[in-house]
N, C-alpha and C positions, 0 to 999 in steps of 0.2 A: 619339428614341424615338417611336413611333407610339403612337395611343391603344389600338391592340390589343394590341401589345406589352405595353404597362401592364396591361391587363387580363388578359392572360396570365400575367403575373408575378403579379399579386396573387391570381390564382386557384390558384395552385400548390400553397401551404400546406392549401388547404382543400377539395379537390376529390380524387375519386377518381382514383388513378393510372391514366394511359391509355397513357403512354410505353412501360411495360414490364409483362410479365406473364409469368406462371411464371419457371423459373430458364433463362437463356439462357448462350450462350457466353461473354458478358461477365462474367457473374457467375462463372464458373466461373475464366475466366482472373484475374480480381480476388482470389479467394480463393486460388488457388495462388501469385499474385505476393506476398498477404501474408504466406502461410505461409513462402516462401521469405526474404522479408526479415526474418520472426522469426527463423528459424533461423540466419540470417547474423549477425542482432546476438549470438545467443546459441551459437555455433558453438564457442566454447571452451568452455563448460560440456556441449555435447553431445558433444566429443571425449573425454571424459573423465567418465561418467556414474558412475564407482565413487569417483573421489577427487577429482573437479574442485571449485573453489570460487572464486566471483566476488569479485575481491580488494576492489572497492570496498563490499562489503556489509558490512563492518566483521565484527561477529558475529552479523548479522542472519540472515544464511542458515543459521547453526546454530541459530538460535532457530526458524525458520520449519520446518527439517527435523524439529527436535524436535516443533512442533505435528503435523506429518504424521504422525510417527511415534506421537505418543500418541493420536491418533485412530485409527489403524489398529489398534493395541494395545486400546483400548477396545471396538472393533468386534469385534475377535477373542476378547476374553475376556467381552463382553457388559457392561461397564462405562458408568457413567454418564460420556459423553464431554464434559459440560460443566465437569468438573473433575478433578484429577488431583492426587495426593500425591508423584508420583514425583521432582519436584524441590520445593524449599521444605518438605521434610519436615519435622516433621509437620503443618504448615499447610495446605500444598498451594496451587495455584493456581486461580484462576477463570478458567477458559477462555474463556467466554463473554465476560468483562470484557477479554478479551485478542484479539488478531486472527487467531484460529484457523481462520478461514476454513471453517467446516463444509460449507459449499455445495461445495466442492472435496475438502477432506482426506476426509471421509465415504465420497463417491461413488468416490473414487479409493483406498480404503484398500485393496482386493486388490492395486493396484500397488503400493503401498507395502509391504505383507507380501510380496510376490514379487520386487521388484526394488529396494527400499529407498528411503529418503525423496528422495534425491538425483534419482532418476528422477521421482518426483512433481513436485518442484521445478521441473524443466526442463520439464516438460510442462504445469504450470500457467503459467508466464512465456510458454512459448511459445504457448499457445492464448490467453493475455490479451492478447499484442501483436496476432497475427493476427485473433484473433476480435472483439476491438475496432474494429479497422480495417474489418473485413468488415461488421460490425453498421451503424458509422455509412454505409458506402457503400450499404448496403441501405437506410436510412432516406432517404439523400439522392436515391436513384434514384428510390425509389417514392413516398416523400411529398412529395417535389418536383417529382417527374417530370423530374428531370436527366437528362443524358446519362451515359451509364455512365464515360464519361473525366472529366467534372467530378465526379462522385460520387468516383471513384478518388482523385482530387486530397483531397476533403475526408476520405474515410475514412482514407487514409495520413498525414493530418497528425494527426487523432484519435488511431489507433492507435499512432503511433511518434512522437508530441511528444515534444519534449527532456524533459518532465516525466516521462512514461511510460518513455522509456529511462532516466532517472537512476533512477526506482524499479524498474526492472527489475532492477537490481543487490542489492535486498534487500526489496522491499515488493511482494509479488505483489497484495494487497489493492487497490493503488492501479493496477495492470497489468491485472487480471481485469475489465474495466468493460463488457463486451459485453452486459448486461442494462441499462444505463443506456439508450442509444437505442432499445430495445425498449420501455422504460417510456416512453420521449417519444413514440413511434409510436402506443402505444395511448392515452394521455391525450390526444393530437391527435385520433385517430379518434374517441374517444368525445365529446370536446367539438364536434365537426362534426357529431354525429348518428348516429355509428357505435358506438352504444351497445349493441351485442348482447351477450347473455348471455356469449356466447363471449370478446368483448373485455374484458369486467367482471371475469368469473373469472380470465381469463389475466392480468390486470393484477395482481389481488391475489396469486396464485400467484407472479407473478415479482418482486413487491417483496418478499415474503417470502423468498425465495430470494436477492436482493441485500441483505437483512438480514445474513443468513449467510454472505455474501461479504464484506462491508465496508460498514459504517454511516456510517463518515466520509465517503467516495466518494458513497454516497447523499445525503447531507445536502448536500453541497457541489454537486451536481446539482441537488437540488431547490431551493436558493436560487438557482441560474444559471436554471432554468426558469422559476421564479416571476417574476424580475426580467424576462427575456424575454417571456412571457405579459402583464404588466403594460405594458410598453411596445408590443407588439402591439397590444392592445385600446385602448389610450389613444388609439392613431392610426386606429383602426377600431372607433369606439364602438357603431355599428350591429349589430356582430357580437358585441359583448358579452352582451347577455341571453340571445340563444340558445345561446351557449356554455355561459354559466352554468347554464341551465335543463336544459342537456342533461347535463353535467358532474356537478354537485354530488351528485343522489341517487346516480349510478352509482360516481363516485369513493369516495362514503361505503360503498357496498357492497365495492367493492374493498379499502378501507382496513380494514374489518371481517373480509375475509377474510384480509388480511394479518397482523393484529393476531391473529387468532384461531390462527393457526399458529405465531407464534413468541411467543405470550404466556409460555409458562412460562420458554423460553430469556432474553427480556428480563427477565423476572421473577429469575430467576438471575443474570443481568449486574448488576443495580442491587441487589439486596436480598439474594443467597445469599450463602454462605461466600467471603470473601474478595474481596468486592465493595467498590467504591470508587465516589463520586460525581464526581470530577472530577481530571485529571491537570493539574499545574502543569508549565508549560513555559518561562515567561519568554518575552521577546521573541523571536518567530521570523518576523518580518516579512521581505518580500524588500527589498534594498537597489533602489533605482530603476533602477541600472543593469543588474540581473538582466532587466529587461523586454526591453532592447536589445540585449544582448549575445548571442552564439553559445554554444551549450551546450559544456561541455568535452568529451563523447563524440560529437563530431560533426567533418565535413569543415571547416566554418567554424571551430570552436572549436581545430584542429589546427593550422588555416592562420592564423588572425589570433587568437590568445586574447586575452581582455580582462582586466581587472583582477579578481583572485579575490574576489569578494564573496558566493560561494555559504556556505550553511551547512554542508553536509557534500556528499558524493558522491551521496548518494542523495536530496537534496532540492533538485534544480535544477528548482524546479516552473515557473519563468517561461522566460527565456531563449528568448524568440520569435525574438530576431535584428531588428533595424532593418529589413532589407529587408521581412521579412513585414508587420510593422508598417505600414509605408510603402504596401505593394500593399494591405493591408484598408483603410486610409485612403483610398485612392484607389477602392476597390470602394465603400465605404461613401457616398462624396460623389458617384460616379457613379450610385449605386442608391439615393440617397435616399428616392425616392418611393415605393419598395417598402416596405411595412410590416415585411416579415421582416428587410430589411437594417437597417432602423432599430433593431429590437429587438435584431437581433446586435450590431450596434456598440455599443449602450447596455450590453448584457450583458457584453462585453468590458471595456468601459472601468470599470464597476463592480466586477467581481470582480478586475480588475488594482488599481483603487485599494485593495481590501479586502486584496489580498494584501501591501501594502506595510507592514501593522502600525499601530501605534499613533501613530508619528511618520514622517516622510519622511526617509528616509536615502539620501544620494547620494555613492558611492563610498566608503563606511564613515564618511560625515560625517553626524552626525544635525543637522538643520536646525532641530530644535525645532518643526517646524510640526505641529500636530495632524491626524490623519488620522480618517476615519469609523469606523475598527475600534475606536475607544475607546467608541464608542457601544454595539459589539456584545459586547465582550469578557467582560461581566458575564454573560451569559443563558447558560441551561441548555444543555448539549450544545455549544452553539457555543463556549464558553469552553474547551473541550478540545482544539479544533482549531488545528493550527499555521497561522497567519495565511497564511504563505508558500504554503501548499497551495491556497487560492482562487483562486489563478492558473489551477491545472488548469481551473476552470469557463469561463475565458475561450476554451479552446481550441475546443470545438464551434462557439462564436460566429465565432470567426474563421475556423474552417472553411468554415461555413455563407456566409460572406460569400464566399470564395474559390469556393465552389459555383455560388453565383447569378451571381457576374460571369463566371466561366467559362463557365458554361451559355449565358448570354445571347450572350458574344462569338461563339461558334461556331455558335449558332443564327440569329444575324443573319447571319453571314457575310461582315462588313463588311472590307474590305481597305482598309490592312494591318493593321487591328485585332488580327487575332489573332497575327499573327506578332509585335507588340509584347506582348500580354498572355503568350504562350508564352516570351518573355525575360523578362517580371516574374516569373512562375512560377518560372524557372530559377533567376534572382538571388535569389529569397525563398526557396525550397525545397531547392535543391540545397545551399547551406552547412548546412541543417540534417539533411542525411542523416547518420543515426548510424554511428559505426565500432562494430566488435565490442568487447562487454564484455570486459574483461581478467579472465581465469582463470587460477588457480594451483593446485597440487598441497595437498590438505588436509596438515597436519601428521600423521604416524601417530599412530595409538593404541597406548598401551602395552599391552605383552603381558598384563600382569595384568588389563586389562578384555577384550581381543581374544582372549586364550586361555582365560578363564573361571576364571582363579585366585582371581578375588575371590569367587567362591562358597565358598571356605575360610575366609574370613572374616567373611562376612556371614551373619547369622540372620535376623531380623525388623526389625533396625534400618537406620540411613542409612551411606551413607559420606559421610565428611567429606573433601573435597580442600585442598590447602594450596597457593595459598589457594583459599579457597571460590569457585565459580562466580560471577559477576558480569557485568553489562553490559558492562564492559572484556574480559572473558575467559569466554567460555561453553563452552570446549571441553570440560569435564567432560560437558556435555549431549550431545556426539558419542559420547565413550567409552559412555555410557549406552546409546545408541542402537545402538553396535556390539556389546554385549553383550546387546542383543534386551530391552531396557527392563526387565532382570532385577532392578535394587536401585533404592533410592531415594538422593537426593542432597540434602543439605542447601543450603540457599541455592539461587541460579539465576538466570536470566535470564528475566523476564518483567514484566508491569506490575501491581503489588499495592498495597493500603492501605499506608501508612506510619503512618497512625494509625487506629486503630478507631473513634474517637468521631467525629472530624472527616471521616473517610474521604478525605481526600486522598491521593492515588496518588503511587507512586515506581518507577522502574524498578530491579528487583531486590527482594532479600529485605530486611526490615528487619534492620539492621546492630548484629549482637550483639558485646560488647566483645572476645570472642576471634576474631572474624572481621575486627574493624578492626585489631588488634594484628597478627595474621598478614599481613595487607593493608599495614601500614606497615613491616614487615620485608621484603617482598616489594619495596616499592619502595625502601627503601633501602639493604637488604644489611647493615645494623646490628643486631646481636644484643643486644637490651634486657635489663638485670638484671631477670630474672622475681622478682616477689615473692609472698608468700604469698596475699595477695587475689587476685592474677592467676591462680594456680595454682587457688584456690577457685573463680575464675569460671569458668576453663576447665572445670572439672569439673561447673559447673551448666549451661554451654552444651551439653557433650556430653551431659547429660542430656536437655535441652530438645531436641536433635536426634535423641536416642536413637541415639546412634552406636555403629556396631560397630566401625568400623575408620577410621584417619584415614591418607590418602594423599598421600605428596608426589611428584609425576612429576617429570621432569627439567625444569629452568625456570632463569631467572637466581636470583642468591642462594641456591641450594641448600642450601650448607653452613649459613647463616645460619638457613635455614628450619627445616632438620633439627634443629641445635642448639635453636633457639627451643621446637619443638614438645616434643622430649624432655623438657626442662625443666618444660614445662608441665603434661604429663600424666604426668610419672614413669615411664615404660616406654620400654626401649630400643627402637630400630625394627630392621626386618628388610628387608633390600633383597632384594626378589623380583621377576619379570616385567616389569624396569626401573624400578621405583618404591619408595620407601622406604614402609613400612608399619607402622603402630603399631594392634597388637590392643587396644582399649579397650573390649572386651565385659565384662572384669571389673570396670572401673571403672565403668561405667555401672549403676544398679540399675533 
């Protein structure tokens, strides 16, 4: 590489764009291509917008559709969107302390009200995949002056990374990430002297909006960006002081704007009703094999499936595939003299190591080797992050390496280097091409809820379903949505405090004795001998839930559950609307 080439590459991240201006045909082609790819991935959902359900989401799609529905309901009824007692009645749910994504759920409230939450869900996921890919494409093509082709490679990897496809099954907050590259672009511009009022104010507004879209992705991105910046400026110390001088005062203003806008929502999240301090999740680090294997939902995963070391179908946060890692290693070595490449390589390594958790596990075998995560696990905010997700912070760094190397390859036009590089890209990226996400039909809503029969049994109290809604089965939330959010539910699927004093969070409501009893009967199918103490406890629990009616839908062990509930409440049930109903309004004071 000539001295001139070296200078050009070193200048790319720190000078004004010269290669592209305005919106060109290449930008349109990239945007359309990314949108087509997103629809392809989610085609099963788009084919059935009324009753489609992403199979690998577990109960998460139901939870997210409920978040979209309750936000739309709050907008329509002019209620506080930060909280709701429609589930976990009467305590309610702190929605700001959950992943309610107000940055999408409130703007799309008219869509939800007109067409239903499944349409909003589909739009959010599709816009997230395509929009994130295009935003990174824009950054690479403008900020680095990379060719449109090279930028498209990087954008595609960022937007359709294995982790993004995995989360697309059930976690739109880790799919809708198109603001993160915009934040990176604005911070970089400010640091290099473009600290105009427009950039400063814009950064503050965008950070505030990202907080309302997803705080955990923002935290992971901030950590990755900080690592990148430290390594970058350590290798270019003369640029450090000018960057600090430009950035510090303007970033402080941006932070002030962002915090001013979200101060009340953040206060509500951490100090409002049903708030909590942290969520215990146990060891959630990646198995080392997860870094090198192909993702399950990809061409490579179908052709050459590896050992099943994933946490679940929605948490394949690494799964880069060994060809991509080898190609990025080649790119890093080849371009080691370029500060951006060194910083990207360091960022990818650090974030990948953090994602492995507290100890090194290889093929489900714990080696006992202590890893850096143990030093961070106790810090506030970071302690609630699933460490496997830190691998997502390595994705833009890997993409940057590919963009820089691809752009250099075709700019120099060295033969046969472009042909070899194209072959390398194909080997690395073709196995990662995602397969369409599996969609199935939702189970039907009982007529009791769908046809409005519930209105004959509910005054101002709640409906207690048997068993109660919980993380393992959140279908009652869907029945509530199909009833236009007309009644409240005892228990539910959300994140809330398990202990009000220590404020440690858990998934679902605090389990009351009657809920635990009904859950055990549902699991075992055995009718227990009901004691007077249990009947008394059931009366107390019904009073706590302010229950108007107990409803048993068709399920496994229906006979055992019906017998148990009848003995507990002392009221004979009625079969109506496809469910068994116990009217308990006369029992609850």
